[in-house]
Residue frames relative to the residue before (quaternion, step in Angstrom):
aa qw qx qy qz dx dy dz
M 1.0000 0.0000 0.0000 0.0000 0.00 0.00 0.00
P 0.4707 -0.6692 0.4846 0.3095 3.64 -1.03 0.68
L 0.5666 -0.6101 0.4469 0.3271 3.54 -1.18 0.63
S 0.5428 0.6634 -0.3790 0.3487 3.61 1.19 -0.46
I 0.5312 0.6403 -0.4004 0.3839 3.58 1.28 -0.33
F 0.6483 0.5366 -0.3150 0.4388 3.57 1.22 -0.51
G 0.5422 -0.6652 0.3809 0.3442 3.59 1.26 -0.07
F 0.7126 -0.5036 0.3333 0.3570 3.49 -1.40 0.50
Q 0.6651 0.5307 -0.3063 0.4268 3.54 0.92 -0.98
A 0.6653 0.5004 -0.2862 0.4743 3.62 0.97 -0.91
L 0.6991 0.4990 -0.2686 0.4360 3.55 1.02 -0.90
W 0.8437 0.2191 -0.0593 0.4864 3.60 0.87 -0.98
S 0.2691 -0.8153 0.4881 0.1573 3.61 1.30 0.08
P 0.0870 -0.8498 0.5175 0.0490 3.64 0.52 1.15
L 0.6370 0.5294 -0.3398 0.4455 3.65 1.04 -0.66
F 0.6477 0.4900 -0.3176 0.4895 3.56 1.08 -0.68
L 0.6029 0.5414 -0.3463 0.4727 3.59 1.11 -0.66
L 0.6458 0.5094 -0.3241 0.4673 3.57 0.99 -0.84
F 0.6158 0.5371 -0.3313 0.4717 3.61 1.07 -0.78
I 0.6539 0.4969 -0.3194 0.4727 3.65 0.92 -0.83
V 0.6583 0.5082 -0.3070 0.4627 3.63 0.90 -0.92
L 0.6667 0.4847 -0.3064 0.4761 3.60 0.94 -0.84
G 0.6148 0.5529 -0.3324 0.4537 3.60 1.09 -0.71
I 0.6599 0.4864 -0.2972 0.4895 3.54 0.98 -0.91
A 0.6495 0.5310 -0.3151 0.4436 3.59 0.94 -0.86
L 0.6411 0.5096 -0.3037 0.4870 3.59 1.05 -0.84
Y 0.6356 0.5304 -0.3257 0.4568 3.58 0.98 -0.89
L 0.6771 0.4787 -0.2864 0.4799 3.65 0.86 -0.92
L 0.6323 0.5506 -0.3265 0.4364 3.56 1.02 -0.79
L 0.7275 0.4352 -0.2303 0.4778 3.55 0.92 -1.05
T 0.7467 0.4198 -0.2355 0.4590 3.64 0.89 -0.79
I 0.7765 0.3011 -0.1868 0.5210 3.62 1.17 -0.36
K 0.7633 0.4106 -0.2053 0.4545 3.54 0.51 -1.26
M 0.8172 0.2383 -0.0950 0.5160 3.57 0.79 -1.03
R 0.3143 0.7998 -0.4747 0.1904 3.60 1.27 0.13
H 0.6651 0.5458 -0.3229 0.3943 3.61 0.92 -0.83
R 0.5835 0.5899 -0.3627 0.4242 3.59 1.30 -0.33
F 0.7002 0.4585 -0.2635 0.4796 3.58 1.17 -0.40
E 0.4374 -0.7035 0.5019 0.2487 3.56 -0.83 1.04
G 0.8213 0.2272 -0.1926 0.4865 3.53 -0.97 0.92
S 0.4304 0.7096 -0.4640 0.3099 3.62 1.26 0.13
E 0.1946 -0.7748 0.5951 0.0883 3.53 -1.24 0.62
Q 0.6239 -0.5604 0.3840 0.3863 3.55 -1.18 0.54
L 0.5050 -0.6575 0.4824 0.2828 3.52 -1.00 0.96
T 0.2788 -0.7632 0.5490 0.1961 3.62 -0.77 0.89
R 0.6536 -0.5208 0.3869 0.3897 3.58 -1.26 0.43
N 0.6359 0.5542 -0.3093 0.4392 3.54 1.04 -0.88
Q 0.6624 0.5047 -0.3022 0.4639 3.57 0.93 -0.90
L 0.6511 0.5160 -0.3112 0.4615 3.56 0.95 -0.91
V 0.6558 0.5145 -0.3105 0.4569 3.63 0.90 -0.92
L 0.6818 0.4964 -0.2905 0.4520 3.59 0.87 -0.99
F 0.6519 0.4995 -0.3271 0.4675 3.59 0.99 -0.80
L 0.6593 0.5092 -0.3099 0.4583 3.61 0.88 -0.91
I 0.6424 0.5080 -0.3283 0.4706 3.63 0.97 -0.79
S 0.6406 0.5196 -0.3339 0.4562 3.59 0.99 -0.85
M 0.6761 0.4977 -0.2946 0.4565 3.61 0.97 -0.81
V 0.6309 0.5134 -0.3313 0.4781 3.58 1.02 -0.77
L 0.6674 0.5022 -0.2875 0.4688 3.57 0.93 -0.96
L 0.6262 0.5413 -0.3287 0.4548 3.58 1.07 -0.76
Y 0.6661 0.4853 -0.3071 0.4759 3.55 1.01 -0.80
I 0.6249 0.5322 -0.3370 0.4612 3.60 1.01 -0.81
V 0.7012 0.4833 -0.2674 0.4508 3.55 0.88 -0.97
K 0.8415 0.2305 -0.0764 0.4826 3.59 0.80 -0.97
G 0.7616 0.3773 -0.2103 0.4832 3.59 1.24 -0.11
S 0.6494 0.5186 -0.3042 0.4656 3.60 1.18 -0.55
P 0.7276 -0.3866 0.2995 0.4810 3.62 -1.24 -0.13
V 0.4887 0.6414 -0.4408 0.3943 3.63 1.24 -0.28
D 0.6495 0.5255 -0.3149 0.4503 3.61 0.99 -0.79
L 0.6212 0.5296 -0.3193 0.4814 3.56 1.06 -0.86
M 0.6656 0.5107 -0.2767 0.4686 3.57 0.91 -1.03
G 0.6108 0.5676 -0.3384 0.4362 3.57 1.15 -0.67
H 0.6783 0.4622 -0.2861 0.4945 3.56 1.20 -0.52
I 0.6593 0.4840 -0.3002 0.4908 3.55 1.25 -0.40
L 0.8147 0.1489 -0.0509 0.5581 3.59 0.83 -0.93
F 0.4889 -0.6565 0.4943 0.2927 3.61 -0.97 0.93
T 0.5595 0.6174 -0.3757 0.4057 3.61 1.09 -0.67
M 0.7026 0.4515 -0.2507 0.4895 3.57 0.89 -1.03
H 0.5843 0.5779 -0.3685 0.4345 3.55 1.10 -0.65
M 0.7035 0.4776 -0.2568 0.4594 3.55 0.94 -0.96
V 0.5866 0.5321 -0.3561 0.4960 3.56 1.22 -0.62
Q 0.6020 0.5639 -0.3392 0.4522 3.61 1.04 -0.84
M 0.6848 0.5040 -0.2699 0.4519 3.52 0.82 -1.18
A 0.6583 0.5208 -0.3161 0.4422 3.60 0.88 -0.89
L 0.7135 0.4457 -0.2629 0.4723 3.59 0.83 -0.98
L 0.6507 0.5272 -0.3162 0.4457 3.60 0.96 -0.80
L 0.7766 0.3844 -0.1774 0.4665 3.58 0.78 -1.08
L 0.7826 0.3587 -0.1743 0.4779 3.58 0.98 -0.73
L 0.7576 0.3218 -0.1984 0.5321 3.60 1.19 -0.28
V 0.6908 0.4652 -0.2856 0.4741 3.64 0.75 -0.99
A 0.6684 0.5433 -0.3073 0.4045 3.59 0.80 -0.99
P 0.7276 0.4054 -0.2685 0.4839 3.67 0.71 -0.89
L 0.6251 0.5376 -0.3435 0.4497 3.58 1.08 -0.68
F 0.6157 0.5468 -0.3182 0.4698 3.57 1.15 -0.81
I 0.6598 0.5096 -0.3133 0.4547 3.58 0.86 -0.94
M 0.7002 0.4661 -0.2680 0.4697 3.62 0.88 -0.95
G 0.6397 0.5499 -0.3201 0.4313 3.62 1.16 -0.51
I 0.6498 0.4950 -0.3114 0.4856 3.56 1.20 -0.44
P 0.4423 -0.7125 0.4661 0.2819 3.60 -0.69 0.98
N 0.6365 -0.5670 0.3736 0.3658 3.59 -1.14 0.68
W 0.6396 0.5400 -0.3472 0.4228 3.60 0.96 -0.79
M 0.6424 0.5000 -0.3257 0.4808 3.61 1.14 -0.55
W 0.6240 0.5064 -0.3364 0.4909 3.61 1.05 -0.73
K 0.6139 0.5431 -0.3664 0.4404 3.63 1.04 -0.69
K 0.6287 0.5450 -0.3343 0.4427 3.57 1.01 -0.78
V 0.6107 0.5470 -0.3205 0.4745 3.57 1.16 -0.70
F 0.7240 0.4193 -0.2328 0.4958 3.59 0.90 -1.00
D 0.5623 0.5781 -0.4089 0.4272 3.62 1.20 -0.12
I 0.5539 0.5480 -0.3953 0.4864 3.63 1.26 -0.19
K 0.3931 -0.8045 0.3890 0.2168 3.54 -0.07 1.32
K 0.6738 0.4966 -0.2907 0.4636 3.56 0.86 -0.99
L 0.6617 0.4910 -0.2899 0.4869 3.54 0.96 -0.89
A 0.6416 0.5407 -0.3197 0.4402 3.60 0.96 -0.88
R 0.6263 0.5480 -0.3380 0.4395 3.59 1.01 -0.77
V 0.6535 0.4921 -0.2972 0.4924 3.55 1.02 -0.91
L 0.6860 0.4874 -0.2962 0.4518 3.61 0.82 -0.99
D 0.6026 0.5714 -0.3622 0.4232 3.61 0.99 -0.70
V 0.6553 0.4853 -0.3041 0.4926 3.57 1.09 -0.73
F 0.7790 0.4112 -0.1976 0.4301 3.59 0.64 -1.14
T 0.6512 0.4747 -0.3382 0.4860 3.64 1.23 -0.08
K 0.4069 0.6612 -0.4992 0.3849 3.61 1.26 0.17
P 0.5797 -0.6525 0.3567 0.3331 3.63 -0.69 1.09
V 0.6787 0.4910 -0.3100 0.4498 3.61 0.83 -0.96
I 0.6864 0.4658 -0.2864 0.4794 3.63 0.90 -0.89
S 0.6814 0.5031 -0.3156 0.4278 3.61 0.82 -0.90
I 0.6691 0.4984 -0.3159 0.4519 3.58 0.95 -0.74
M 0.6618 0.4937 -0.3045 0.4749 3.58 1.04 -0.80
L 0.6404 0.5251 -0.3265 0.4556 3.57 1.02 -0.78
F 0.6888 0.4779 -0.2964 0.4575 3.60 0.84 -0.88
V 0.6706 0.4670 -0.3037 0.4899 3.62 0.83 -0.92
G 0.6561 0.5292 -0.3172 0.4346 3.60 0.89 -0.89
M 0.6754 0.5032 -0.2809 0.4602 3.60 0.93 -0.94
F 0.6562 0.5119 -0.3093 0.4601 3.53 1.01 -0.90
S 0.6795 0.4902 -0.2956 0.4589 3.58 0.95 -0.89
V 0.6492 0.5169 -0.3157 0.4600 3.60 0.99 -0.83
Y 0.6254 0.5624 -0.3257 0.4319 3.55 1.03 -0.93
H 0.7675 0.3688 -0.1968 0.4860 3.61 0.95 -0.75
I 0.3400 0.6486 -0.5533 0.3970 3.56 1.18 0.68
P 0.5721 -0.6587 0.3479 0.3432 3.64 -0.61 1.11
I 0.7115 0.4589 -0.2959 0.4423 3.59 0.70 -0.97
I 0.6280 0.5329 -0.3312 0.4603 3.60 1.15 -0.63
L 0.6853 0.4878 -0.2784 0.4636 3.57 0.81 -1.09
D 0.6491 0.5266 -0.3177 0.4477 3.61 0.91 -0.84
N 0.6901 0.4731 -0.2779 0.4719 3.56 0.91 -0.87
V 0.6171 0.5388 -0.3313 0.4680 3.58 1.09 -0.74
K 0.7002 0.4764 -0.2692 0.4587 3.57 0.92 -0.93
L 0.6760 0.4671 -0.3184 0.4727 3.61 1.15 -0.24
S 0.7321 0.3407 -0.2156 0.5491 3.62 1.27 0.05
A 0.4263 -0.7246 0.4882 0.2342 3.57 -0.61 1.18
P 0.6755 0.4756 -0.3279 0.4582 3.70 0.82 -0.86
L 0.6526 0.5127 -0.3145 0.4609 3.61 0.95 -0.85
H 0.6470 0.5414 -0.3102 0.4381 3.52 0.98 -0.89
T 0.6648 0.4997 -0.2834 0.4774 3.55 1.01 -0.91
I 0.6611 0.5053 -0.3052 0.4630 3.60 0.93 -0.92
F 0.6776 0.4880 -0.2994 0.4616 3.58 0.84 -0.92
T 0.6500 0.5175 -0.3261 0.4510 3.64 0.89 -0.89
I 0.6900 0.4796 -0.2882 0.4591 3.60 0.85 -0.96
T 0.6566 0.5222 -0.3029 0.4521 3.56 1.00 -0.89
L 0.6374 0.5298 -0.2948 0.4756 3.55 1.05 -0.91
F 0.6540 0.5091 -0.3085 0.4668 3.59 1.01 -0.85
I 0.6379 0.5140 -0.3248 0.4727 3.58 1.02 -0.81
A 0.6459 0.5093 -0.3240 0.4673 3.56 1.00 -0.85
A 0.6248 0.5272 -0.3416 0.4637 3.61 1.08 -0.64
M 0.6398 0.5120 -0.3249 0.4721 3.57 1.03 -0.78
L 0.6306 0.5224 -0.3201 0.4765 3.63 0.98 -0.82
F 0.6438 0.5217 -0.3153 0.4626 3.56 1.03 -0.80
W 0.7288 0.4250 -0.2463 0.4770 3.63 0.88 -0.93
W 0.4991 0.7077 -0.4115 0.2841 3.62 1.13 -0.48
P 0.6943 0.4518 -0.3024 0.4716 3.68 0.80 -0.80
V 0.6562 0.5309 -0.3000 0.4444 3.58 1.21 -0.43
V 0.8403 0.2298 -0.0825 0.4840 3.56 0.76 -1.05
N 0.5819 0.5870 -0.4264 0.3674 3.70 1.07 -0.29
T 0.1986 -0.7753 0.5922 0.0938 3.54 -1.23 0.70
L 0.3610 0.7510 -0.4738 0.2850 3.61 1.28 0.45
K 0.4918 -0.6804 0.4713 0.2702 3.55 -0.78 1.04
G 0.7982 0.2776 -0.2185 0.4879 3.55 -0.92 0.97
Q 0.6189 0.5330 -0.3374 0.4680 3.60 1.30 -0.11
P 0.6004 -0.5514 0.4134 0.4057 3.66 -1.14 0.51
Q 0.0780 0.7744 -0.6219 0.0868 3.57 -0.75 1.10
L 0.2914 -0.7476 0.5785 0.1467 3.50 -0.81 1.12
H 0.1230 -0.8071 0.5742 0.0611 3.57 -1.04 0.72
G 0.8757 0.1137 -0.0812 0.4622 3.51 -1.29 0.55
L 0.8662 -0.0255 0.0376 0.4976 3.58 -0.85 -1.04
K 0.5960 0.5559 -0.3657 0.4494 3.62 1.13 -0.60
K 0.6398 0.5166 -0.3146 0.4741 3.58 1.01 -0.81
I 0.6488 0.5129 -0.2994 0.4758 3.58 0.94 -0.90
G 0.6621 0.4989 -0.3062 0.4679 3.62 0.93 -0.89
Y 0.6290 0.5542 -0.3282 0.4354 3.60 1.03 -0.82
I 0.6677 0.4908 -0.2919 0.4776 3.56 0.97 -0.92
I 0.6752 0.5014 -0.3029 0.4484 3.56 0.87 -0.96
L 0.6402 0.5176 -0.3294 0.4623 3.63 1.04 -0.79
S 0.6440 0.5114 -0.3449 0.4525 3.60 0.91 -0.73
A 0.6338 0.5262 -0.3371 0.4558 3.61 1.04 -0.76
I 0.6542 0.5038 -0.3089 0.4720 3.57 1.04 -0.76
L 0.6805 0.5162 -0.2891 0.4322 3.58 0.92 -0.96
I 0.6970 0.4810 -0.2726 0.4566 3.61 1.07 -0.74
T 0.5014 0.7109 -0.3842 0.3090 3.55 1.30 -0.42
P 0.6496 0.5354 -0.3528 0.4086 3.62 0.86 -0.87
A 0.6371 0.5252 -0.3318 0.4562 3.62 0.94 -0.82
C 0.6760 0.4611 -0.3017 0.4893 3.65 0.89 -0.85
S 0.6437 0.5597 -0.3236 0.4094 3.59 0.99 -0.82
L 0.6389 0.5292 -0.3178 0.4590 3.54 1.08 -0.89
I 0.6425 0.5192 -0.3082 0.4718 3.55 1.08 -0.84
I 0.7108 0.4761 -0.2705 0.4416 3.60 0.92 -0.92
F 0.7941 0.3602 -0.1798 0.4553 3.59 0.83 -0.93
V 0.4767 0.6300 -0.4846 0.3755 3.66 1.11 -0.05
D 0.3437 -0.7925 0.4746 0.1692 3.55 -0.90 0.92
V 0.7015 0.3510 -0.2763 0.5553 3.65 1.22 0.34
P 0.5414 -0.5774 0.4752 0.3843 3.63 -1.15 0.46
V 0.2008 -0.8245 0.5236 0.0750 3.57 -0.81 1.02
Y 0.7000 0.4675 -0.2698 0.4676 3.58 1.21 -0.37
E 0.3822 -0.7465 0.4945 0.2284 3.60 -0.47 1.16
T 0.6851 0.5181 -0.2834 0.4266 3.57 0.95 -0.91
Y 0.6911 0.4062 -0.2916 0.5219 3.63 1.22 -0.03
Q 0.5958 0.5209 -0.3726 0.4846 3.59 1.26 0.32
S 0.6673 -0.4802 0.3864 0.4181 3.50 -1.33 0.20
G 0.6395 0.5696 -0.3848 0.3442 3.54 -1.14 0.58
E 0.8050 -0.3425 0.2225 0.4302 3.49 -1.43 -0.03
A 0.6443 0.5434 -0.3414 0.4159 3.66 0.90 -0.89
W 0.6449 0.5271 -0.3229 0.4494 3.62 0.99 -0.81
L 0.6652 0.4911 -0.3060 0.4719 3.59 0.93 -0.90
K 0.6314 0.5156 -0.3360 0.4718 3.65 1.00 -0.76
A 0.6599 0.5101 -0.3185 0.4506 3.60 0.97 -0.82
M 0.6108 0.5670 -0.3486 0.4289 3.59 1.14 -0.70
A 0.5631 0.6314 -0.3712 0.3827 3.55 1.20 -0.48
L 0.5184 0.6514 -0.3952 0.3883 3.56 1.30 -0.32
C 0.8220 0.1919 -0.0894 0.5287 3.58 1.04 -0.71
V 0.6828 0.4188 -0.2805 0.5289 3.60 1.28 -0.15
P 0.4877 -0.6821 0.4545 0.3005 3.59 -0.73 0.99
A 0.6164 -0.5969 0.3686 0.3576 3.61 -0.98 0.86
G 0.6292 0.5627 -0.3116 0.4363 3.56 1.05 -0.89
T 0.6711 0.5002 -0.2874 0.4657 3.52 0.99 -0.97
L 0.6403 0.5263 -0.3131 0.4636 3.60 0.99 -0.88
A 0.6459 0.5209 -0.3103 0.4639 3.59 1.00 -0.87
G 0.6733 0.5020 -0.2928 0.4571 3.55 1.01 -0.82
L 0.6902 0.4861 -0.2752 0.4600 3.56 1.20 -0.54
S 0.4439 0.7247 -0.4372 0.2944 3.58 1.32 -0.22
G 0.6711 0.5106 -0.3123 0.4375 3.59 1.04 -0.67
L 0.5997 0.5911 -0.3667 0.3957 3.60 1.19 -0.24
G 0.4646 -0.7095 0.4211 0.3217 3.55 1.30 -0.09
I 0.3025 0.7466 -0.5352 0.2542 3.60 1.08 0.63
S 0.0919 -0.8555 0.5094 -0.0131 3.53 -0.46 1.19
G 0.7964 -0.1667 0.1283 0.5671 3.62 1.21 -0.36
P 0.7569 -0.4215 0.2563 0.4286 3.56 -1.31 0.08
E 0.5453 0.6425 -0.3982 0.3623 3.58 1.18 -0.36
M 0.5487 0.6064 -0.3788 0.4332 3.55 1.36 -0.22
F 0.7707 0.3676 -0.1621 0.4947 3.56 1.21 -0.53
T 0.7787 0.2251 -0.1366 0.5695 3.60 1.28 0.04
N 0.4275 -0.6845 0.5229 0.2742 3.54 -1.22 0.51
M 0.5302 0.6404 -0.4056 0.3799 3.62 1.31 -0.17
S 0.4823 -0.6119 0.5442 0.3112 3.53 -1.20 0.56
T 0.6368 -0.5371 0.3838 0.3983 3.58 -1.18 0.42
L 0.6539 0.5105 -0.3122 0.4629 3.56 1.07 -0.77
A 0.6452 0.5146 -0.3147 0.4689 3.63 0.99 -0.82
D 0.6247 0.5370 -0.3250 0.4645 3.56 1.07 -0.83
Q 0.6674 0.5152 -0.2840 0.4565 3.56 0.96 -0.98
Q 0.6889 0.4715 -0.2813 0.4734 3.60 0.93 -0.90
L 0.6265 0.5346 -0.3269 0.4635 3.59 1.06 -0.77
G 0.6059 0.5727 -0.3270 0.4449 3.57 1.09 -0.84
G 0.6738 0.4900 -0.2808 0.4764 3.56 0.94 -0.97
I 0.6550 0.5143 -0.3085 0.4596 3.56 0.97 -0.87
L 0.6819 0.4900 -0.2960 0.4552 3.63 0.87 -0.93
M 0.5996 0.5449 -0.3672 0.4569 3.59 1.01 -0.75
K 0.6980 0.4715 -0.2752 0.4634 3.59 0.86 -0.96
V 0.6581 0.5032 -0.3155 0.4627 3.62 0.95 -0.83
I 0.6493 0.4905 -0.3258 0.4812 3.67 0.90 -0.86
Q 0.6269 0.5412 -0.3323 0.4514 3.57 0.96 -0.85
E 0.6891 0.4907 -0.2895 0.4479 3.56 0.82 -0.99
I 0.6268 0.5379 -0.3278 0.4587 3.60 1.04 -0.83
I 0.6720 0.4897 -0.2849 0.4769 3.57 0.88 -0.99
Y 0.6748 0.5090 -0.2910 0.4482 3.57 0.90 -0.96
V 0.6366 0.5351 -0.3242 0.4510 3.55 0.98 -0.84
G 0.6372 0.5257 -0.3025 0.4754 3.55 1.10 -0.87
V 0.6609 0.5041 -0.2859 0.4767 3.60 0.95 -0.95
L 0.6655 0.5113 -0.2931 0.4580 3.58 0.92 -0.99
G 0.6387 0.5412 -0.3134 0.4483 3.55 1.00 -0.88
K 0.6639 0.5027 -0.2903 0.4713 3.53 0.98 -0.95
I 0.6488 0.5221 -0.3039 0.4628 3.59 1.00 -0.91
F 0.6629 0.5181 -0.3063 0.4454 3.56 0.89 -1.01
I 0.6528 0.5171 -0.3168 0.4540 3.62 0.90 -1.00
K 0.6601 0.5075 -0.3060 0.4616 3.61 0.89 -0.97
W 0.6579 0.5136 -0.3010 0.4613 3.56 0.94 -0.97
Y 0.6722 0.4867 -0.3088 0.4646 3.60 0.87 -0.93
R 0.6426 0.5135 -0.3354 0.4592 3.66 0.95 -0.78
D 0.6423 0.5226 -0.3146 0.4642 3.60 0.98 -0.87
E 0.6625 0.4983 -0.3135 0.4631 3.54 0.99 -0.84
Q 0.6491 0.5128 -0.3124 0.4670 3.62 1.03 -0.80
E 0.6742 0.4989 -0.2969 0.4564 3.60 0.92 -0.94
N 0.7768 0.3242 -0.1596 0.5158 3.56 0.98 -0.84
A 0.2478 0.8135 -0.4945 0.1798 3.63 1.26 0.37
D 0.6787 0.5099 -0.2916 0.4409 3.56 0.84 -1.05
E 0.6644 0.5064 -0.2945 0.4641 3.55 1.00 -0.99
I 0.6490 0.5343 -0.3055 0.4473 3.56 0.95 -0.91
T 0.6491 0.5206 -0.2895 0.4730 3.56 1.05 -0.97
Q 0.6590 0.5180 -0.2987 0.4563 3.56 0.94 -0.97
N 0.6494 0.5113 -0.3094 0.4703 3.60 0.96 -0.90
A 0.6565 0.5116 -0.3197 0.4529 3.57 0.97 -0.83
L 0.6476 0.5186 -0.3125 0.4625 3.59 1.02 -0.84
L 0.6526 0.5188 -0.3093 0.4574 3.58 1.00 -0.88
E 0.6381 0.5192 -0.3147 0.4735 3.54 1.06 -0.86
R 0.6578 0.5104 -0.3098 0.4591 3.56 0.95 -0.84
Q 0.6360 0.5191 -0.3185 0.4740 3.61 1.02 -0.77
R 0.6488 0.5224 -0.3249 0.4478 3.55 1.00 -0.87
L 0.6595 0.5160 -0.2997 0.4572 3.54 1.00 -0.87
T 0.6312 0.5414 -0.3145 0.4579 3.55 1.10 -0.88
M 0.6659 0.5122 -0.2849 0.4616 3.53 0.96 -0.96
H 0.6419 0.5235 -0.3096 0.4670 3.57 1.06 -0.85
E 0.6358 0.5354 -0.3285 0.4485 3.60 1.04 -0.76
H 0.7140 0.4365 -0.2477 0.4883 3.58 1.01 -0.86
């Protein structure tokens, strides 16, 4: 069956599109039109603007376009959504916001105290991996998909956890935790290792584990998250019983493919990030080679003198 039977609102989420447009307008207003009103503000760079706009376009594609509707029908698309939202939109959004705006956030003392704790690399990586893993426990995901408020809360919280995870990697704000060189590479590799068990359980389990992606009442209830109630009621006479009406894949194959795609997309993004980190680290080492050598010689001389 074609997805068009669910209607324009379910396919294109006009209210979410309006939210994205208003978000972009507010961003441009604060960073360009009203920038001079804020102490310590700096001119918006082209790179920041491009990164922010890409993050907003991707956010709409992931959560507002037919991809979102497909994410409620097929587990495969749900995992693609998760990968793009958490591993691509989150870091692009951070890099798209100018440092002077992030400084305003950290100037709020109570909020800064909380962020200082949750942006520490060890805590941020455990929080992100833990939340992602818990979210995909079958009983949790099924219950979240049957409640609009729970779904909204979990999605926003998971996105915030992803931002906290990426913060030590991509932020350039003075005084904030910033990993460099090999530490940054190790942080990314560790997160890839820690997230593997959750994906492996999804890939290698030999039975469908998510009720909301199987035929029956739970699937139709879950569809109410993105399809208006009136539209769903009108479709009841068409005999739509589950996701098998929209795909030739079995529920188990869909579930396994979702786990595989999540891992593949993660690896592709991580390889790109690691490549960029390694190149920057190598260039810094080459540019500062003389200084590093001189410091090493001075340290050796100091130790030799201390021994004598």
